[in-house]
VOLUMVEX-964347 format. One record per residue: residue number from 1; residue in three letters; x, y, z of N, C-alpha, C in turn. Coordinates in steps of 0.02 Angstrom, whole numbers. Each point is the difference from the previous one (the first is absolute). Example, Ala and Ser with C-alpha at 12.3 -4.5 7.8 and 13.67 -1.06 7.14 Angstrom:
<romars>
ROMAR seti roke n_east n_north   n_up ca_east ca_north  ca_up c_east c_north   c_up
ROMAR    1  ALA    660    -284    390     -45       59      0     45      60      0
ROMAR    2  SER    -18      53    -36      42       59      3    -39      55     37
</romars>
This chain:
<romars>
ROMAR seti roke n_east n_north   n_up ca_east ca_north  ca_up c_east c_north   c_up
ROMAR    1  MET     43     -60      0     -43       60      0     44      62      0
ROMAR    2  SER     -4      41    -53      43       59     -5    -23      54     48
ROMAR    3  GLU     49      41     21     -15       53     47    -41      55    -35
ROMAR    4  LYS    -52      23     34     -44       51    -28     33      68      7
ROMAR    5  LYS      8      36    -56      27       68      2    -52      48     28
ROMAR    6  VAL     21      42     46     -48       45     31     -7      65    -39
ROMAR    7  LYS    -59      27      2     -14       68    -22    -46      30     52
ROMAR    8  ILE     16      59     23     -34       27     60    -42      60    -18
ROMAR    9  GLY    -64      -5     13     -45       57     -8      0      41     64
ROMAR   10  ILE      3      65     -8      -1       46     57    -61      44     -8
ROMAR   11  ILE    -47      -6     46     -61       42     -1      9      55     50
ROMAR   12  GLY      4      61    -25      10       58     44    -66      33     17
ROMAR   13  GLY     -8      14     65     -59       37     22     15      74      2
ROMAR   14  SER    -39      37     39      11       71      7     71      14     23
ROMAR   15  ALA     33      49    -32      69       21     15     52     -47    -31
ROMAR   16  LEU    -22     -55    -32      48      -44    -33    -28     -23    -66
ROMAR   17  ASP    -27      47    -39     -34      -20    -61     35      22    -64
ROMAR   18  ASP     55      36      5      38       18    -60     71      19     21
ROMAR   19  VAL     38     -48     20      67       14     27     53     -28    -48
ROMAR   20  GLU     58      29      2      54      -18    -46     43     -56     29
ROMAR   21  ILE    -26     -59      4      39      -55     29     20     -52    -52
ROMAR   22  LEU    -25       7    -61      14      -50    -52     52      26    -49
ROMAR   23  GLU     46     -44    -18      48       14    -53    -30     -23    -67
ROMAR   24  GLY     13      39    -53     -25      -19    -66    -75      -1     -4
ROMAR   25  ARG    -31      52     28     -73        2      3    -32      -1    -69
ROMAR   26  LYS    -53     -40     -6     -39       -4    -62    -73      -7     18
ROMAR   27  GLU    -42      42    -29     -72       -2     14    -34     -51    -45
ROMAR   28  ILE    -42     -42     31     -36      -52    -37    -74       8     13
ROMAR   29  TYR    -39       4    -54     -72        6      6    -31     -70     -5
ROMAR   30  ARG    -44     -15     47     -32      -65      1    -75       8      7
ROMAR   31  VAL    -37     -42    -35     -72       -7     10    -13     -72     17
ROMAR   32  THR    -39     -13     52     -13      -68     23    -73     -18    -13
ROMAR   33  PRO    -18     -63     10     -71      -19     -6    -44      36     50
ROMAR   34  TYR     31      33     49     -38       35     53      7      76     -7
ROMAR   35  GLY     23      23    -58       8       71    -10     73      22      6
ROMAR   36  SER     10      64      5      68       28      2     24       8     72
ROMAR   37  PRO     64     -10     12      29       13     66     -4      74     18
ROMAR   38  SER     19      16     61      -3       69     24     43      47    -41
ROMAR   39  ASP     53     -25    -29      46       42    -38     43     -46    -43
ROMAR   40  VAL     48      29    -36      47      -40    -39     42     -42     48
ROMAR   41  LEU     24     -57    -25      49      -39     36     69      28    -18
ROMAR   42  ILE     40      15     50      67       27    -13     50     -56     12
ROMAR   43  GLU     30     -23    -55      47      -56      3     71      25      6
ROMAR   44  GLY     41     -35     38      70       18      8     35     -51     45
ROMAR   45  ARG     56      21     27      39      -46     42     23      36     63
ROMAR   46  ILE      3     -37     54      29       23     63     58     -46     16
ROMAR   47  ASN     60      27      1      60      -41     13      2     -62    -45
ROMAR   48  GLY    -21       9    -63       2      -55    -47    -59     -46      1
ROMAR   49  VAL    -48      12     44     -59      -43      6    -59      31    -38
ROMAR   50  ASP    -33     -40    -41     -58       24    -38    -57      19     47
ROMAR   51  CYS    -26      61     -9     -54       25     43    -51      37    -42
ROMAR   52  ILE    -61       5     27     -54       38    -30    -30      44     54
ROMAR   53  LEU     -4      65    -14     -29       47     47    -70      20    -23
ROMAR   54  LEU    -49      -1     45     -68       19    -16    -27      45     55
ROMAR   55  ALA    -26      58    -19     -30       47     48    -73     -21     12
ROMAR   56  ARG    -14     -21     61     -66      -27     16    -56      50    -15
ROMAR   57  HIS     11      62     17     -52       52    -10     12      42    -63
ROMAR   58  GLY     47     -23    -43      20       40    -57     54      50     22
ROMAR   59  ARG     42      19    -47      56       43     18    -22      70     21
ROMAR   60  ARG    -61      20    -18     -26       64     23    -43      -9     62
ROMAR   61  HIS     -1     -60     27     -42      -16     58    -72      22    -12
ROMAR   62  SER    -28     -22    -56     -67       22    -20    -53     -53     11
ROMAR   63  ILE     19     -59     24     -48      -55      6    -15     -14     74
ROMAR   64  SER    -63       4     18     -22      -14     68     12     -74     17
ROMAR   65  PRO     12     -16     63      10      -70     19    -55     -47    -24
ROMAR   66  SER    -62      22      1     -55      -42    -22      0     -11    -75
ROMAR   67  ASN     31      47    -37      -2       -3    -73     64     -28    -32
ROMAR   68  VAL     49     -19     41      59      -33    -26    -21     -65    -33
ROMAR   69  ASN     26     -13    -60     -16      -62    -34     51     -53     23
ROMAR   70  TYR    -12     -26     59      47      -47     31      9     -62    -44
ROMAR   71  ARG    -53     -24    -30       6      -60    -42     45      12    -60
ROMAR   72  ALA     -8      57    -32      43       16    -57     72      10     21
ROMAR   73  ASN     11      32     57      68       12     25     37     -65     11
ROMAR   74  ILE    -31     -46     36      33      -63     16      8     -43    -63
ROMAR   75  TRP    -52      -1    -42       2      -40    -62     57      24    -45
ROMAR   76  ALA      6      66     -6      52       29    -43     70     -19     25
ROMAR   77  LEU     10       1     66      65      -19     28     14     -74    -11
ROMAR   78  LYS    -51     -41      7       9      -72    -13     14     -11    -75
ROMAR   79  ASP    -37      34    -42       5      -10    -73     69      20    -26
ROMAR   80  ILE     31      48     33      66       23    -23     56     -42     30
ROMAR   81  GLY    -18     -49     42      49      -48     23     24       8     71
ROMAR   82  CYS    -34      40     40      21        9     70    -11     -65     40
ROMAR   83  THR     46     -13     44      -6      -56     47    -17      24     70
ROMAR   84  HIS     20      62     15     -10       30     66    -34      68     -6
ROMAR   85  ILE    -32      21     53     -23       69      6     21      26     68
ROMAR   86  LEU     34      57     -1      14       38     61    -45      61     -3
ROMAR   87  ALA    -42       9     50     -47       55      1     14      46     59
ROMAR   88  SER    -13      64    -10       5       47     55    -69      31     13
ROMAR   89  THR    -13      17     62     -64       29     17      8      46     61
ROMAR   90  LEU    -33      57     -2      -1       45     58    -57     -22     45
ROMAR   91  CYS     14      -2     65     -48      -28     48     -8      45     61
ROMAR   92  GLY    -59      -3     29     -10       28     66     15     -53     53
ROMAR   93  SER     25      22     57      16      -47     54    -60      -8     47
ROMAR   94  LEU    -11     -62     20     -52      -15     50     30     -21     66
ROMAR   95  GLN     66       3      5      35      -21     61     52      52     21
ROMAR   96  GLU      4      11     64      45       51     27     72      -8    -23
ROMAR   97  GLU     23     -63     -3      71      -12    -14     17       9    -74
ROMAR   98  LEU    -50       5    -43      13       11    -71     -6      75    -13
ROMAR   99  LYS     57      33     -5       3       72     -2      7      26    -72
ROMAR  100  PRO    -23      61    -14      10       29    -66     73      -3    -21
ROMAR  101  GLY     12     -24    -61      68      -10    -25     24     -71      6
ROMAR  102  ASP    -35     -41     40      18      -71      7    -18     -40    -62
ROMAR  103  ILE     37     -54    -12     -14      -45    -55    -22     -67     28
ROMAR  104  VAL    -53     -28    -30     -28      -64     22      0     -48    -59
ROMAR  105  ILE     27     -60     10      -3      -52    -51    -64     -40     15
ROMAR  106  VAL    -52      17    -35     -68      -24     15     -4     -76     -8
ROMAR  107  ASP    -37     -33     46      -9      -73     -6    -72     -23      3
ROMAR  108  GLY    -47      47      7     -70      -20      2    -45      58    -19
ROMAR  109  PHE    -63     -15    -16     -47       53    -17    -70     -17     24
ROMAR  110  ILE    -39      52     10     -72       -4     11    -33      42    -55
ROMAR  111  ASP    -43     -30    -39     -29       34    -58    -66      32     18
ROMAR  112  ARG     -1      67     -5     -61       37     11    -22      37    -63
ROMAR  113  THR     27     -20    -58     -22       31    -62    -67     -29    -21
ROMAR  114  THR    -36      36    -43     -68      -21    -18    -15       1    -74
ROMAR  115  LYS     41      34    -41     -18       13    -70     47     -33    -50
ROMAR  116  ARG     45     -43     21      55      -21    -44     -5     -75    -17
ROMAR  117  ILE     10     -15    -63       0      -70    -22     65     -32     23
ROMAR  118  GLN     -5     -58     32      58      -31     32     25     -63    -35
ROMAR  119  THR    -24     -14    -59      21      -61    -34      2      10    -75
ROMAR  120  TYR     42     -39    -33       1       -2    -73    -52     -50    -27
ROMAR  121  TYR    -22     -45     42     -47      -53    -20    -71      25     11
ROMAR  122  ASP    -21      46    -43     -65       34     10    -54     -24    -48
ROMAR  123  GLY     15     -52    -40     -51      -27    -45     -6      35    -66
ROMAR  124  ASN     40      52    -11      -3       36    -64     38     -38    -54
ROMAR  125  GLU    -14      17    -62      26      -38    -57     76      -1     -2
ROMAR  126  ASN     32      55     15      73        4     -5     36     -20     64
ROMAR  127  SER    -36     -21     51      29      -18     64     17     -74      4
ROMAR  128  PRO     44     -20     45      13      -71      9    -63     -37     20
ROMAR  129  VAL     -3     -64    -17     -60      -40     11      0     -26     72
ROMAR  130  GLY    -59       2     32      -7      -29     66    -11      52     54
ROMAR  131  VAL      2     -24     61      -6       43     59     61     -12     43
ROMAR  132  CYS     35      53     19      62       -7     38    -11      18     73
ROMAR  133  HIS      5     -50     44      -4       10     72     71       3     28
ROMAR  134  ILE     34      55    -14      71        5     17      9       5     76
ROMAR  135  PRO     42     -42     30      13        7     72     44      61     13
ROMAR  136  MET    -18      39     50      38       62     13     41      -3     65
ROMAR  137  GLU     19     -59     19      49       -7     54     55     -47    -25
ROMAR  138  PRO     62      23     -6      22       68     15    -23      49    -55
ROMAR  139  ALA    -18      60     21     -24       50    -47     56      27    -43
ROMAR  140  PHE     59       9     30      57       28    -34     55     -53     -5
ROMAR  141  CYS     41       4    -51      53      -50    -10     50       3     57
ROMAR  142  HIS      5     -55     37      43       -2     59     73      10    -18
ROMAR  143  ARG     24     -32    -53      71        6    -19     17      70    -22
ROMAR  144  THR    -45      32    -38      13       68    -22      0      48     59
ROMAR  145  ARG    -45     -10     47       0       40     61     66      -9     38
ROMAR  146  GLU     24     -61      4      63      -12     35     58      38    -33
ROMAR  147  VAL      0       2    -66      53       37    -35     -5      75     18
ROMAR  148  LEU    -59      27      2      -8       70     18     25      14     71
ROMAR  149  ILE    -16     -45     45      22        9     70     76      -6      5
ROMAR  150  GLU     28     -50    -33      73       -9      1     36      59    -32
ROMAR  151  THR    -28      25    -55      30       57    -34     -1      61     44
ROMAR  152  ALA    -56      11     35      -4       57     45     54      -4     55
ROMAR  153  MET     11     -60     26      52       -9     51     68      16    -29
ROMAR  154  GLN     14     -24    -61      64       13    -33     12      75    -10
ROMAR  155  GLN    -53      36    -16       5       71    -15     -7      44     61
ROMAR  156  GLY    -12     -30     58      -8       39     61    -65      40      1
ROMAR  157  ILE    -52     -26    -34     -65       33     -2    -46     -35     49
ROMAR  158  PRO    -22      34     53     -45      -33     48    -67     -15    -32
ROMAR  159  VAL    -25     -60      9     -66      -18    -25    -36     -42     52
ROMAR  160  HIS    -65       1     -3     -41      -47     38    -12     -60    -44
ROMAR  161  ASP     15     -60     24       0      -59    -43    -68     -33    -10
ROMAR  162  LYS    -52      30     27     -67      -25    -13    -51      55     16
ROMAR  163  GLY    -59     -10    -26     -54       48     13    -60     -17    -43
ROMAR  164  THR    -59       9     28     -63      -11    -35    -29      66    -22
ROMAR  165  VAL    -15       5    -65     -28       61    -27    -75      -9    -12
ROMAR  166  VAL    -39      49     20     -71        2    -14     -9      42    -63
ROMAR  167  ALA    -24     -32    -53     -10       35    -64    -71      27     -3
ROMAR  168  ILE     -8      65     -2     -66       31     -3    -15      23    -71
ROMAR  169  GLU    -62      13    -15     -20       18    -67     27      68    -20
ROMAR  170  GLY     -5      50     45      21       67    -19    -48      29    -52
ROMAR  171  PRO     16      58    -29      60       39     14     -1      39     66
ROMAR  172  ARG    -57      -2     34      -2       35     64     43     -36     52
ROMAR  173  PHE     22      37     51      33      -31     56    -53     -28     48
ROMAR  174  SER     23     -38     49     -45      -32     48    -30      51     48
ROMAR  175  SER    -59     -18     26     -27       36     58     38     -23     62
ROMAR  176  LYS     -6      37     54      34      -21     62    -26     -67     25
ROMAR  177  ALA    -67     -10     -6     -29      -64     22     28     -58    -40
ROMAR  178  GLU      7      10    -66      29      -52    -43     72     -13     19
ROMAR  179  SER     39      53      9      70       -7     17      9     -39     65
ROMAR  180  LEU    -40      16     49       3      -36     64    -21     -73     -8
ROMAR  181  MET    -49     -13    -44     -21      -68    -13     55     -40    -33
ROMAR  182  PHE     33      29    -51      55      -34    -34     56     -16     50
ROMAR  183  LYS     13      46     44      52      -10     51    -19     -58     46
ROMAR  184  GLN    -64      -1     20     -25      -53     44      2     -68    -35
ROMAR  185  TRP     -9      -2    -65       4      -62    -38     70     -29     -3
ROMAR  186  GLY     50      40     18      69      -23     -5     36      26    -61
ROMAR  187  GLY    -30      48    -35      34       31    -56     59      43     23
ROMAR  188  ASP     52       0    -38      59       42     15      3      62    -44
ROMAR  189  LEU    -26      -6    -61       4       53    -49    -67       6    -36
ROMAR  190  VAL    -11      57    -32     -59        8    -42     22      34    -65
ROMAR  191  ASN    -25     -27    -56      13       31    -65    -59     -12    -47
ROMAR  192  MET     10      16    -64     -56       -5    -47     16     -43    -62
ROMAR  193  THR     57     -33     -2      20      -31    -64     24     -73      5
ROMAR  194  THR     11     -26     59      27      -68      4    -49     -51    -30
ROMAR  195  CYS    -64      12      9     -50      -45    -29    -36      36    -57
ROMAR  196  PRO     -7     -32    -57      12      -71    -14     69     -15    -29
ROMAR  197  GLU     46      47      2      65       -9    -33     35     -64     22
ROMAR  198  VAL      3     -12     66      34      -58     25    -35     -65    -21
ROMAR  199  VAL    -67       2     -3     -39      -59    -19     12     -17    -73
ROMAR  200  LEU     -3      50    -43       9      -10    -71     71     -23    -17
ROMAR  201  ALA     49      27     37      69      -21    -12      9     -74     16
ROMAR  202  LYS    -31     -23     54       6      -71     17    -37     -43    -51
ROMAR  203  GLU    -59      22    -21     -38      -37    -49     38      -4    -66
ROMAR  204  ALA     40      52    -15      40        1    -61     65     -39      7
ROMAR  205  GLY     14     -26     59      61      -39     10     62      42      8
ROMAR  206  LEU     -7      62     23      57       45      9     18       5     74
ROMAR  207  LEU     65       1     13      25        4     69     -2      73     22
ROMAR  208  TYR    -44      15     47     -18       69     16     18      17     72
ROMAR  209  ALA     30      59      9      14       25     67    -10      76      1
ROMAR  210  THR    -18      25     58     -16       72      7     42      32     55
ROMAR  211  ILE     24      59    -16      31       44     50    -51      54     18
ROMAR  212  GLY    -19       3     63     -46       52     23     38      55     35
ROMAR  213  LEU     -8      62    -23      31       57     33    -53      36     42
ROMAR  214  VAL     13       5     64     -46       33     46      5      75     -9
ROMAR  215  THR    -57      33    -11       0       72    -11    -36      38     56
ROMAR  216  ASP    -41     -34     40     -43       36     48    -29     -51     49
ROMAR  217  TYR    -38      25     48     -34      -43     48    -75      -3    -14
ROMAR  218  ASP    -21       6    -62     -70       -1    -19    -38      50     44
ROMAR  219  CYS    -52     -21     36     -36       49     42    -19     -28     68
ROMAR  220  TRP     30     -56     19     -19      -32     63     39      27     61
ROMAR  221  ARG     58      30    -12      46       17     54    -18      66     33
ROMAR  222  PRO    -10       0     67     -17       63     34     57      50     -5
ROMAR  223  ASN    -18      63     -1      49       56      2     48      -1    -59
ROMAR  224  THR    -22     -29    -56      40       -1    -61    -43      25    -58
ROMAR  225  GLU     30      40    -44     -37       24    -57    -24     -58    -43
ROMAR  226  ASN    -61       6    -25     -27      -53    -43     34      -1    -67
ROMAR  227  VAL     -3     -57    -34      31       -8    -65    -26      52    -50
ROMAR  228  CYS     46      27    -40     -20       45    -55     47     -12    -59
ROMAR  229  VAL    -22      18    -60      38      -14    -60     70      33      3
ROMAR  230  GLU      3      61     23      64       36      1     52     -37     41
ROMAR  231  ASP    -19     -24     59      48      -35     42     20     -67    -30
ROMAR  232  VAL    -48     -35    -30      14      -65    -31     52       8    -55
ROMAR  233  LEU    -10      48    -44      46        9    -56     68      26     23
ROMAR  234  GLU      0      43     50      63       26     25     42     -55     31
ROMAR  235  THR    -31     -43     41      37      -56     30     23     -49    -53
ROMAR  236  GLY    -42     -12    -50      20      -44    -54     60      26    -37
ROMAR  237  LYS     -1      63    -19      55       29    -37     65       2     40
ROMAR  238  SER     -6      13     64      61        5     42     31     -67     14
ROMAR  239  ASN    -36     -55    -14      27      -67     12     10     -41    -63
ROMAR  240  VAL    -11      31    -58       3      -38    -63     69     -28    -13
ROMAR  241  ASP     53      36     20      68      -24    -12     13     -65     38
ROMAR  242  LYS    -28      -5     60       8      -60     40    -33     -60    -33
ROMAR  243  ILE    -59      11    -28     -36      -54    -35     38     -20    -63
ROMAR  244  LEU     24      49    -37      38      -15    -61     63     -40     15
ROMAR  245  GLN     34      18     54      60      -37     19    -17     -72     15
ROMAR  246  LEU    -55     -11     35     -21      -68     18    -20     -38    -63
ROMAR  247  PHE    -39      31    -44     -21      -33    -61     59     -19    -45
ROMAR  248  THR     44      47    -13      54      -13    -48     47     -54     25
ROMAR  249  ASN     14      -2     64      44      -52     26    -36     -67      6
ROMAR  250  ALA    -66       2     14     -39      -62      3     -3     -33    -69
ROMAR  251  VAL     -5      41    -53      -1      -27    -68     63     -41    -12
ROMAR  252  THR     57      27     19      63      -36     -9      1     -65     39
ROMAR  253  ASN    -24       2     62       0      -60     42    -49     -52    -25
ROMAR  254  ILE    -57      21    -25     -48      -47    -28     30     -37    -60
ROMAR  255  ALA     35      38    -42      28      -30    -62     55     -51     14
ROMAR  256  GLN     28       1     60      54      -46     17    -26     -67     24
ROMAR  257  LYS    -65      -7      8     -29      -61     25    -35     -39    -55
ROMAR  258  ASP     -8     -65     10     -37      -42    -46    -73      -3     23
ROMAR  259  TRP    -45      24    -42     -71        4     18    -42     -52    -35
ROMAR  260  THR     32     -46    -35     -37      -48    -42    -51     -39     40
ROMAR  261  GLN     20     -28     57     -46      -41     39    -56      43     30
ROMAR  262  THR     17      59     23     -50       45     29    -53      18    -51
ROMAR  263  ILE     22      16    -60     -47       17    -54    -43     -60    -18
ROMAR  264  ASN     32     -58     -6     -38      -61    -17    -51     -17     53
ROMAR  265  ASP     19       8     64     -46      -15     55    -61      46     -2
ROMAR  266  LEU     12      64    -15     -56       47     -3    -45     -16    -59
ROMAR  267  GLN     29     -16    -57     -40      -18    -59    -41     -62     13
ROMAR  268  LYS     28     -48     38     -38      -60     18    -59      18     46
ROMAR  269  THR     12      46     46     -53       23     45    -57      31    -40
ROMAR  270  VAL     17      42    -48     -51       32    -42    -37     -53    -40
ROMAR  271  HIS     36     -46    -30     -31      -53    -41    -50     -40     42
ROMAR  272  ASN     20     -18     60     -44      -40     42    -59      39     28
ROMAR  273  ALA      4      67     -4     -54       42     27    -57      11    -50
ROMAR  274  VAL     12     -19    -62     -49       13    -53    -48     -59     -8
ROMAR  275  MET    -63      15      6     -52      -51    -13    -26      10    -71
ROMAR  276  ILE     10     -51    -42     -20        4    -70    -71     -27     -6
ROMAR  277  PRO    -45      35    -35     -69      -25     -8      1     -64    -42
ROMAR  278  HIS    -47     -45     15      -4      -62    -37    -72     -11    -23
ROMAR  279  ASP     -7     -39    -51     -66      -15    -27    -39     -43     48
ROMAR  280  GLU    -63      15      7     -42      -41     44    -20     -65    -35
</romars>
């Protein structure tokens, strides 16, 4: 069995949607069976490793979280040959110890979205045949998460090695009652984009991991200003170099490993999750 060559998709959220991290940049336009991705795919290399950069909300940040075409984004990255996805997301903190500016290597999610299609197996003519009951534990690729954590240690970047994100529909922020409820549920972070992105990536057989950057304390914390767009973007921009350092070095470390078995195991999981209709 030959070793699978890696190609790494990088999905940038707010503050990381058009950065100069790729060598030999080339814009590629893609249309998928599910429509167009949020923006062009930017192909290039990081330290000699093939990568694709995609702005989740578009490079002008013009797409609301509810209107992101998550299916097209993930499909386009798979279609162009990606084996991995490294995603970034700005998050509110639901826990005292997760402070603005902190980085969390997310390992779980609670889905509170309501308007988003979460599967490619939707019964439409151009979609795969069957119904996919994809298991979502583990939700994120354990080996890819380990590489991110090890890379952070090598680079001297403090990170929290686990955290559960509550994905809300948005684009509004949470009410205080909601924020307190999410905290009581055991959520560590809150954002608007992890779901269905993580679900679709797993269904597509891609090894997916997320870096969450804490920007605020949402609105649950007494004697603290409530979350606002200005503070979120300012914290994101002031920490973008730290995320880029982690991403670029993680790409190198990922490429040094053999992922053949991990990819095959995930593809087997997806295959076994699909129920094909049969004639009565």
